[in-house]
C-alpha positions, 0 to 999 in steps of 0.5 A, a space after each residue: 892176220 886173222 880175217 875178222 871183219 869186226 877185229 881188224 888187225 887180229 894177228 896169231 904168231 905161230 910157232 913153225 914146229 909143233 911143242 905144246 907149252 911155252 916151256 917146252 921152248 928153250 929159254 932163249 927161243 921163248 924170248 925170241 918169241 915173245 920179242 915177236 908178239 911184242 912187235 906185233 902188238 906194238 905195230 897194231 897199237 900204231 896202225 889201229 889205235 884200239 883201246 886195248 890189246 888182248 894177248 892169249 896163248 890158248 890152243 886147248 883144241 889144238 895144242 900147239 904154241 901160238 899167240 892171239 893178239 886181239 885189238 879191242 874197242 869199247 864199242 866192239 861186238 864183245 867189250 868188255 868180254 872176250 871175243 869168244 863170249 856172247 855179243 853185247 851189242 851190234 857191230 859198231 857203226 864206225 868201220 875200223 881202219 883197214 890195213 893190208 898185210 903189207 902194211 902191218 908186215 912193214 910195221 912189225 919189221 920196223 918194231 923188231 928193228 927197234 928191239 
């Protein structure tokens, strides 16, 4: 989980070994990694109920396989722009549901078991 009060639930799925690109992974491992990414997205949607989830595989500064999963709301500080763009508005007046890492982890495990 990424500690960002504006985007609760923001997570990264990070490959434990160093590879630069998804296509450096054997096909089976690529599919396993994406299964985890989709399980995190499913858990995030259930727990936080965002308007949209952004999935991004970035890493220009540190070329390493990882995925960003970012819950988005129409009233978030950057919507509809990416979260690294200039802010569009002040922080939303409503506080997003705070879910601890254990709750999110439990939901991710449950999602993985159903795949």
